Backbone as CSV, one residue per row, in Angstrom:
resi,resn,N_x,N_y,N_z,CA_x,CA_y,CA_z,C_x,C_y,C_z
1,MET,-0.401,-3.600,34.135,-0.899,-4.951,34.407,-2.151,-5.193,33.573
2,LEU,-2.165,-6.294,32.812,-3.291,-6.606,31.957,-4.426,-7.221,32.766
3,PRO,-5.682,-6.965,32.372,-6.800,-7.658,33.014,-6.656,-9.162,32.840
4,ALA,-7.276,-9.910,33.759,-7.130,-11.366,33.735,-7.680,-11.983,32.461
5,SER,-8.679,-11.322,31.853,-9.312,-11.882,30.659,-8.523,-11.612,29.386
6,ILE,-7.523,-10.744,29.435,-6.733,-10.392,28.258,-5.328,-10.939,28.420
7,THR,-4.913,-11.762,27.485,-3.570,-12.322,27.512,-2.624,-11.468,26.668
8,VAL,-1.349,-11.827,26.733,-0.355,-11.132,25.910,-0.665,-11.327,24.431
9,LEU,-1.071,-12.523,24.052,-1.405,-12.793,22.650,-2.627,-12.000,22.209
10,ASP,-3.599,-11.863,23.108,-4.778,-11.054,22.775,-4.385,-9.602,22.526
11,LEU,-3.540,-9.071,23.397,-3.107,-7.684,23.236,-2.346,-7.497,21.936
12,SER,-1.472,-8.433,21.604,-0.723,-8.353,20.347,-1.674,-8.408,19.156
13,ALA,-2.706,-9.257,19.242,-3.683,-9.352,18.149,-4.460,-8.063,17.980
14,TYR,-4.864,-7.437,19.089,-5.606,-6.180,19.008,-4.754,-5.073,18.388
15,VAL,-3.482,-5.042,18.771,-2.576,-4.035,18.195,-2.372,-4.311,16.709
16,GLY,-2.308,-5.592,16.333,-2.197,-5.929,14.910,-3.405,-5.467,14.120
17,LEU,-4.597,-5.607,14.687,-5.805,-5.116,14.008,-5.781,-3.595,13.893
18,ALA,-5.232,-2.937,14.920,-5.086,-1.477,14.840,-4.145,-1.089,13.698
19,ALA,-3.103,-1.903,13.486,-2.179,-1.641,12.376,-2.889,-1.801,11.040
20,VAL,-3.740,-2.817,10.921,-4.507,-3.006,9.686,-5.426,-1.823,9.443
21,GLY,-6.113,-1.370,10.491,-6.987,-0.216,10.343,-6.234,1.053,9.975
22,ALA,-5.050,1.246,10.572,-4.255,2.444,10.284,-3.749,2.445,8.850
23,ILE,-3.268,1.307,8.373,-2.755,1.253,6.996,-3.890,1.384,5.999
24,THR,-5.083,0.882,6.349,-6.242,1.049,5.473,-6.620,2.517,5.368
25,LEU,-6.663,3.215,6.500,-6.983,4.642,6.491,-5.929,5.431,5.740
26,ASN,-4.664,5.066,5.923,-3.580,5.758,5.230,-3.697,5.609,3.722
27,MET,-3.977,4.394,3.258,-4.099,4.157,1.819,-5.352,4.842,1.261
28,LEU,-6.424,4.885,2.048,-7.628,5.577,1.607,-7.351,7.054,1.378
29,LEU,-6.650,7.696,2.302,-6.309,9.107,2.143,-5.389,9.317,0.947
30,GLY,-4.459,8.397,0.739,-3.579,8.504,-0.420,-4.343,8.386,-1.728
31,LEU,-5.315,7.487,-1.779,-6.122,7.333,-2.987,-7.021,8.552,-3.208
32,LEU,-7.504,9.154,-2.132,-8.307,10.367,-2.275,-7.463,11.503,-2.869
33,MET,-6.202,11.579,-2.466,-5.322,12.587,-3.055,-5.079,12.301,-4.530
34,ALA,-4.995,11.028,-4.878,-4.831,10.680,-6.288,-6.069,11.056,-7.099
35,PHE,-7.252,11.001,-6.466,-8.497,11.400,-7.117,-8.690,12.922,-7.144
36,ARG,-7.741,13.676,-6.557,-7.855,15.135,-6.436,-9.091,15.522,-5.624
37,TYR,-9.365,14.725,-4.580,-10.525,14.994,-3.743,-10.300,16.260,-2.922
38,SER,-11.305,17.118,-2.887,-11.228,18.356,-2.121,-12.261,18.317,-1.001
39,PRO,-11.834,18.283,0.263,-12.806,18.285,1.365,-13.548,19.610,1.495
40,HIS,-13.060,20.634,0.793,-13.774,21.915,0.826,-14.940,21.921,-0.164
41,ARG,-14.725,21.424,-1.382,-15.801,21.373,-2.369,-16.779,20.238,-2.078
42,SER,-16.272,19.118,-1.543,-17.113,17.968,-1.230,-17.226,17.826,0.281
43,TRP,-17.836,16.689,0.699,-17.984,16.451,2.135,-16.618,16.363,2.794
44,PRO,-16.406,16.955,3.958,-17.360,17.605,4.867,-17.490,19.112,4.662
45,HIS,-17.086,19.621,3.478,-17.175,21.041,3.146,-16.425,21.891,4.183
46,HIS,-15.221,21.456,4.432,-14.388,22.150,5.422,-12.935,22.013,4.996
47,ARG,-12.180,23.080,5.144,-10.771,23.047,4.770,-9.940,22.417,5.893
48,PHE,-9.194,21.393,5.560,-8.203,20.846,6.479,-7.138,20.135,5.659
49,ASN,-5.966,20.092,6.215,-4.808,19.533,5.501,-4.811,18.012,5.671
50,TYR,-5.526,17.323,4.784,-5.554,15.882,4.931,-4.301,15.224,4.357
51,PHE,-3.441,15.985,3.691,-2.120,15.461,3.322,-1.289,15.230,4.582
52,ARG,-1.355,16.179,5.507,-0.642,15.988,6.781,-1.258,14.845,7.576
53,PHE,-2.585,14.744,7.534,-3.260,13.635,8.209,-2.838,12.299,7.607
54,HIS,-2.662,12.273,6.284,-2.174,11.081,5.600,-0.787,10.695,6.113
55,ASN,0.075,11.680,6.289,1.416,11.397,6.798,1.375,10.842,8.218
56,TRP,0.536,11.449,9.058,0.477,11.016,10.448,-0.127,9.622,10.584
57,THR,-1.070,9.274,9.719,-1.592,7.909,9.760,-0.519,6.905,9.350
58,GLY,0.382,7.326,8.462,1.511,6.469,8.106,2.441,6.245,9.294
59,TYR,2.732,7.322,10.034,3.575,7.181,11.226,2.891,6.296,12.270
60,MET,1.576,6.477,12.418,0.833,5.677,13.388,0.815,4.207,12.977
61,ALA,0.626,3.947,11.675,0.623,2.568,11.191,1.974,1.904,11.445
62,LEU,3.057,2.638,11.228,4.390,2.073,11.467,4.600,1.810,12.952
63,ALA,4.149,2.731,13.805,4.346,2.577,15.253,3.623,1.338,15.784
64,VAL,2.353,1.179,15.427,1.607,0.023,15.943,2.079,-1.274,15.288
65,SER,2.595,-1.190,14.055,3.140,-2.379,13.402,4.409,-2.855,14.105
66,ILE,5.189,-1.931,14.642,6.374,-2.309,15.423,5.966,-2.849,16.790
67,LEU,4.965,-2.207,17.389,4.522,-2.627,18.719,3.900,-4.025,18.693
68,HIS,3.239,-4.363,17.596,2.553,-5.658,17.481,3.477,-6.841,17.763
69,PRO,4.648,-6.971,17.138,5.527,-8.100,17.469,6.295,-7.916,18.778
70,VAL,6.567,-6.652,19.159,7.335,-6.423,20.392,6.601,-6.990,21.598
71,ILE,5.282,-6.929,21.584,4.494,-7.457,22.707,4.745,-8.940,22.905
72,LEU,5.065,-9.652,21.823,5.301,-11.093,21.923,6.516,-11.438,22.780
73,LEU,7.403,-10.473,23.016,8.562,-10.727,23.869,8.137,-11.056,25.302
74,PHE,6.926,-10.642,25.678,6.441,-10.891,27.040,5.602,-12.163,27.131
75,ASN,5.483,-12.869,26.019,4.736,-14.123,26.043,5.644,-15.261,26.535
76,LYS,5.087,-16.149,27.337,5.888,-17.227,27.920,5.940,-18.471,27.034
77,ASP,4.816,-18.829,26.452,4.774,-20.045,25.641,3.895,-19.817,24.413
78,PRO,4.482,-19.798,23.224,5.919,-19.935,22.919,6.676,-18.650,23.240
79,HIS,7.933,-18.823,23.538,8.765,-17.683,23.906,9.497,-17.146,22.670
80,PHE,9.372,-15.841,22.449,10.027,-15.187,21.314,11.215,-14.372,21.811
81,ARG,12.302,-14.460,21.053,13.461,-13.614,21.293,13.488,-12.477,20.281
82,ILE,14.360,-11.525,20.513,14.423,-10.363,19.625,14.770,-10.796,18.203
83,ARG,15.693,-11.731,18.068,16.068,-12.173,16.723,14.938,-12.940,16.052
84,ASP,14.024,-13.517,16.838,12.851,-14.176,16.258,11.897,-13.155,15.648
85,LEU,11.940,-11.933,16.147,11.095,-10.876,15.594,11.758,-10.199,14.404
86,VAL,13.071,-9.978,14.502,13.791,-9.300,13.425,13.954,-10.222,12.219
87,TYR,14.239,-11.479,12.485,14.447,-12.478,11.419,13.660,-13.733,11.789
88,PRO,12.333,-13.709,11.521,11.461,-14.771,12.042,11.438,-16.058,11.220
89,VAL,12.427,-16.277,10.386,12.447,-17.492,9.578,12.459,-18.739,10.467
90,ARG,13.099,-18.631,11.631,13.168,-19.750,12.574,12.462,-19.413,13.878
91,SER,11.402,-18.655,13.795,10.643,-18.307,14.996,9.974,-19.552,15.563
92,PRO,9.679,-19.585,16.846,9.160,-20.806,17.483,7.766,-21.214,17.027
93,SER,7.047,-20.330,16.341,5.702,-20.685,15.885,5.387,-19.921,14.613
94,GLN,4.802,-20.607,13.633,4.326,-20.022,12.380,5.397,-19.158,11.691
95,PRO,6.547,-19.735,11.392,7.637,-18.929,10.813,7.296,-18.310,9.468
96,LEU,6.528,-19.000,8.624,6.200,-18.445,7.309,5.335,-17.198,7.427
97,ASP,4.262,-17.299,8.190,3.373,-16.146,8.359,4.076,-14.999,9.073
98,ASN,4.923,-15.332,10.036,5.658,-14.285,10.737,6.681,-13.609,9.826
99,THR,7.293,-14.387,8.940,8.247,-13.806,7.992,7.544,-12.850,7.035
100,ILE,6.363,-13.229,6.567,5.593,-12.341,5.695,5.197,-11.077,6.453
101,GLY,4.862,-11.223,7.715,4.560,-10.048,8.525,5.765,-9.135,8.689
102,ALA,6.954,-9.736,8.871,8.172,-8.928,8.987,8.467,-8.193,7.682
103,ILE,8.243,-8.865,6.549,8.431,-8.205,5.248,7.487,-7.011,5.124
104,ALA,6.250,-7.186,5.573,5.294,-6.074,5.544,5.795,-4.901,6.380
105,LEU,6.348,-5.197,7.541,6.866,-4.142,8.418,8.037,-3.420,7.777
106,TYR,8.947,-4.151,7.170,10.119,-3.519,6.556,9.718,-2.670,5.344
107,LEU,8.775,-3.149,4.550,8.304,-2.361,3.404,7.568,-1.117,3.862
108,LEU,6.790,-1.247,4.925,6.087,-0.076,5.460,7.082,0.955,5.980
109,ALA,8.115,0.488,6.685,9.142,1.411,7.178,9.857,2.100,6.015
110,PHE,10.122,1.358,4.947,10.759,1.939,3.759,9.874,3.023,3.149
111,ALA,8.564,2.761,3.047,7.649,3.748,2.474,7.568,5.001,3.342
112,VAL,7.543,4.816,4.653,7.434,5.966,5.557,8.709,6.807,5.527
113,VAL,9.864,6.158,5.563,11.135,6.890,5.574,11.343,7.641,4.260
114,THR,11.061,6.994,3.129,11.231,7.668,1.846,10.216,8.807,1.669
115,SER,9.049,8.683,2.274,8.082,9.780,2.220,8.581,10.968,3.027
116,TYR,9.223,10.690,4.145,9.795,11.763,4.957,10.909,12.488,4.204
117,LEU,11.610,11.760,3.326,12.721,12.329,2.558,12.321,12.653,1.120
118,ARG,11.026,12.816,0.866,10.553,12.962,-0.514,11.107,14.220,-1.188
119,ILE,11.339,15.278,-0.457,11.859,16.508,-1.068,13.295,16.299,-1.529
120,ARG,14.088,15.616,-0.729,15.473,15.340,-1.111,15.551,14.330,-2.248
121,LEU,14.648,13.372,-2.241,14.683,12.329,-3.275,14.186,12.835,-4.617
122,GLY,13.291,13.825,-4.608,12.673,14.267,-5.855,11.379,13.519,-6.083
123,ARG,10.455,14.156,-6.787,9.116,13.599,-6.932,9.118,12.251,-7.653
124,HIS,9.855,12.143,-8.755,9.792,10.917,-9.562,10.373,9.722,-8.808
125,LEU,11.516,9.906,-8.158,12.127,8.806,-7.414,11.272,8.440,-6.208
126,TRP,10.773,9.460,-5.501,9.924,9.183,-4.334,8.655,8.445,-4.753
127,LYS,8.049,8.848,-5.853,6.814,8.197,-6.293,7.067,6.735,-6.633
128,ALA,8.201,6.454,-7.248,8.535,5.064,-7.561,8.712,4.249,-6.279
129,PHE,9.369,4.833,-5.279,9.544,4.149,-3.997,8.218,3.971,-3.270
130,HIS,7.335,4.960,-3.416,6.110,4.968,-2.617,5.148,3.851,-3.016
131,PHE,5.300,3.316,-4.209,4.437,2.201,-4.609,4.715,0.949,-3.788
132,SER,5.806,0.953,-3.015,6.085,-0.185,-2.137,5.018,-0.337,-1.063
133,ILE,4.203,0.701,-0.837,3.146,0.608,0.161,2.118,-0.453,-0.232
134,TYR,1.925,-0.661,-1.541,0.987,-1.697,-1.984,1.531,-3.089,-1.663
135,LEU,2.830,-3.283,-1.820,3.437,-4.557,-1.454,3.363,-4.773,0.053
136,ALA,3.593,-3.686,0.806,3.496,-3.785,2.261,2.082,-4.147,2.693
137,ALA,1.082,-3.532,2.056,-0.311,-3.829,2.399,-0.661,-5.273,2.047
138,ALA,-0.180,-5.751,0.894,-0.463,-7.131,0.496,0.124,-8.116,1.503
139,ALA,1.364,-7.875,1.917,1.997,-8.756,2.906,1.296,-8.653,4.258
140,LEU,0.880,-7.450,4.622,0.194,-7.255,5.898,-1.143,-7.984,5.926
141,PHE,-1.908,-7.880,4.836,-3.199,-8.553,4.787,-3.019,-10.075,4.803
142,TRP,-2.009,-10.576,4.091,-1.737,-12.014,4.113,-1.442,-12.469,5.545
143,HIS,-0.542,-11.757,6.200,-0.165,-12.099,7.573,-1.377,-12.061,8.498
144,SER,-2.222,-11.055,8.341,-3.376,-10.897,9.226,-4.443,-11.949,8.974
145,LEU,-4.576,-12.386,7.733,-5.625,-13.350,7.403,-5.230,-14.787,7.759
146,PHE,-3.996,-15.162,7.476,-3.605,-16.562,7.606,-2.847,-16.877,8.897
147,ASN,-2.494,-15.855,9.646,-1.790,-16.090,10.899,-2.792,-16.424,12.008
148,ASP,-2.476,-17.415,12.809,-3.311,-17.768,13.959,-2.889,-16.905,15.144
149,PRO,-3.761,-16.003,15.624,-3.366,-15.137,16.741,-3.044,-15.905,18.020
150,GLY,-3.546,-17.141,18.130,-3.219,-17.957,19.293,-1.915,-18.708,19.164
151,LEU,-1.250,-18.592,17.995,0.040,-19.235,17.722,-0.021,-20.749,17.933
152,LYS,-1.137,-21.360,17.499,-1.305,-22.798,17.625,-1.456,-23.484,16.268
153,ASN,-1.205,-22.724,15.187,-1.340,-23.258,13.827,-2.738,-23.814,13.558
154,ALA,-3.721,-23.174,14.151,-5.105,-23.599,13.945,-5.567,-23.148,12.559
155,PRO,-6.507,-23.878,11.941,-7.028,-23.453,10.633,-7.732,-22.098,10.731
156,VAL,-7.769,-21.404,9.624,-8.343,-20.052,9.607,-9.852,-20.137,9.797
157,ASP,-10.347,-19.360,10.745,-11.790,-19.240,10.965,-12.254,-17.960,10.277
158,TRP,-12.772,-18.112,9.057,-13.125,-16.939,8.253,-14.316,-16.176,8.818
159,SER,-15.063,-16.776,9.735,-16.202,-16.098,10.342,-15.832,-15.363,11.626
160,ASP,-14.559,-15.472,12.026,-14.099,-14.769,13.219,-14.158,-13.259,13.000
161,GLY,-14.482,-12.522,14.062,-14.644,-11.074,13.930,-13.396,-10.372,13.430
162,SER,-12.228,-10.782,13.914,-10.987,-10.139,13.479,-10.719,-10.421,12.011
163,LYS,-10.990,-11.659,11.556,-10.779,-11.993,10.154,-11.771,-11.241,9.260
164,LEU,-13.003,-11.080,9.715,-13.991,-10.319,8.945,-13.577,-8.861,8.817
165,PHE,-12.989,-8.312,9.887,-12.506,-6.927,9.827,-11.390,-6.785,8.801
166,VAL,-10.445,-7.714,8.807,-9.332,-7.661,7.849,-9.848,-7.846,6.421
167,GLN,-10.798,-8.768,6.234,-11.357,-8.979,4.904,-12.064,-7.728,4.389
168,SER,-12.814,-7.063,5.249,-13.511,-5.850,4.822,-12.528,-4.751,4.438
169,CYS,-11.451,-4.613,5.187,-10.423,-3.620,4.842,-9.770,-3.962,3.507
170,LEU,-9.500,-5.248,3.294,-8.867,-5.683,2.051,-9.774,-5.412,0.854
171,PHE,-11.029,-5.790,0.946,-11.957,-5.588,-0.171,-12.182,-4.100,-0.435
172,PHE,-12.212,-3.307,0.613,-12.421,-1.866,0.456,-11.258,-1.231,-0.299
173,ILE,-10.033,-1.536,0.115,-8.852,-0.978,-0.543,-8.745,-1.488,-1.971
174,ALA,-9.051,-2.765,-2.191,-8.987,-3.321,-3.544,-9.990,-2.640,-4.463
175,ALA,-11.204,-2.383,-3.971,-12.225,-1.734,-4.797,-11.830,-0.306,-5.147
176,ILE,-11.325,0.438,-4.162,-10.921,1.820,-4.424,-9.721,1.866,-5.375
177,SER,-8.799,0.931,-5.226,-7.621,0.903,-6.097,-8.013,0.590,-7.538
178,LEU,-8.934,-0.356,-7.728,-9.398,-0.674,-9.075,-10.142,0.499,-9.694
179,LEU,-10.903,1.218,-8.893,-11.601,2.403,-9.396,-10.612,3.476,-9.819
180,ARG,-9.559,3.649,-9.041,-8.537,4.628,-9.410,-7.860,4.232,-10.715
181,LEU,-7.542,2.942,-10.854,-6.901,2.478,-12.088,-7.809,2.689,-13.288
182,ARG,-9.088,2.451,-13.109,-10.034,2.624,-14.210,-10.149,4.088,-14.617
183,LEU,-10.219,4.988,-13.642,-10.311,6.408,-13.960,-9.015,6.928,-14.569
184,ALA,-7.880,6.404,-14.112,-6.600,6.828,-14.677,-6.495,6.453,-16.147
185,ARG,-7.030,5.294,-16.506,-7.010,4.884,-17.911,-7.926,5.760,-18.751
186,LYS,-9.061,6.167,-18.184,-9.981,7.027,-18.928,-9.397,8.419,-19.146
187,LYS,-8.631,8.904,-18.173,-8.074,10.246,-18.265,-6.779,10.304,-19.047
188,SER,-6.195,9.156,-19.387,-4.930,9.152,-20.119,-5.144,9.750,-21.501
189,PRO,-4.308,10.721,-21.911,-4.502,11.377,-23.206,-4.273,10.422,-24.356
190,THR,-5.110,10.533,-25.353,-4.969,9.705,-26.564,-4.113,10.435,-27.574
191,ARG,-3.192,9.726,-28.153,-2.300,10.326,-29.147,-3.018,10.471,-30.479
192,PRO,-2.802,11.578,-31.187,-3.432,11.730,-32.496,-2.883,10.709,-33.466
193,PRO,-3.716,10.218,-34.370,-3.240,9.207,-35.326,-2.121,9.748,-36.183
194,SER,-1.030,8.995,-36.253,0.128,9.414,-37.041,-0.012,8.936,-38.479
195,ARG,0.630,9.644,-39.378,0.597,9.252,-40.774,1.357,7.957,-40.972
196,SER,0.860,7.142,-41.835,1.550,5.893,-42.136,2.759,6.179,-43.017
197,ALA,3.631,5.196,-43.084,4.840,5.375,-43.894,4.492,5.531,-45.372
198,ASP,3.430,4.836,-45.838,3.037,4.926,-47.238,2.518,6.312,-47.587
199,SER,1.730,6.909,-46.693,1.194,8.244,-46.986,2.303,9.280,-46.986
200,GLN,3.280,9.144,-46.081,4.393,10.088,-46.065,5.237,9.940,-47.329
201,ARG,5.443,8.707,-47.804,6.209,8.496,-49.015,5.474,9.075,-50.235
202,HIS,4.143,8.953,-50.220,3.345,9.489,-51.313,3.452,11.004,-51.378
203,VAL,3.435,11.651,-50.220,3.560,13.114,-50.197,4.933,13.540,-50.687
204,SER,5.983,12.783,-50.281,7.341,13.132,-50.705,7.504,12.993,-52.215
205,ILE,6.970,11.921,-52.826,7.077,11.721,-54.281,6.293,12.783,-55.028
206,ALA,5.095,13.127,-54.536,4.292,14.160,-55.190,5.000,15.505,-55.151
207,GLY,5.710,15.811,-54.051,6.444,17.074,-53.970,7.591,17.124,-54.953
208,LYS,8.279,16.006,-55.125,9.391,15.971,-56.075,8.888,16.132,-57.509
209,LYS,7.759,15.502,-57.855,7.223,15.651,-59.196,6.814,17.078,-59.475
210,ARG,6.210,17.746,-58.498,5.798,19.137,-58.683,7.030,20.018,-58.835
211,CYS,8.086,19.700,-58.092,9.306,20.491,-58.193,9.946,20.365,-59.552
212,LEU,9.987,19.156,-60.137,10.565,18.951,-61.454,9.699,19.616,-62.536
213,ARG,8.389,19.593,-62.354,7.508,20.200,-63.361,7.680,21.706,-63.401
214,ASP,7.833,22.270,-62.237,7.980,23.747,-62.201,9.433,24.169,-62.373
215,LYS,10.383,23.207,-62.442,11.809,23.506,-62.586,12.293,24.486,-61.519
216,ALA,11.781,24.245,-60.313,12.187,25.150,-59.233,13.263,24.516,-58.357
217,CYS,13.615,23.270,-58.602,14.612,22.582,-57.784,15.912,22.422,-58.555
């Protein structure tokens, strides 16, 4: 039984914010692995398997992302049916934002399932699939920012605490992702300058002239 001050919509909104926090933490751990971060050499100077922690945050993010719309089944006005959650194109309120949220959920589920099967899929195929997490995060942030938690199609209040939390998570992930991209470009090996076609032709002609002069060909 919910307290009188907390409605079904409030509970769904809180669970949605938990999903945003979980996916932010999951992506942060993934980016740290891309940076080859070592918790033993750096802070907190302690050995622990944060790859496993990364996996569990993914499972947690998927669980709360599923729970977030399921709670709406207990709301009376507007009333949501199961098909409104699975295929929210014609949902009773905010169908566009809800559809984007559903896309985020499906992409997140795809990333989690393919990560679980990464050994069978192989590293290259799994890595290609795993980039879908960025699309899932983009859809999730859109849904969280532009969706009205009261389901009244009210304009976005950017100073609201929940919106500020989502914005901070978005800016944090965007900054870390750009830093990773910048470092990846710096670490990319540079190819040695190749000979031009003219220089190669010059070497070939000089070799033929030397061969004719020495009568060795």
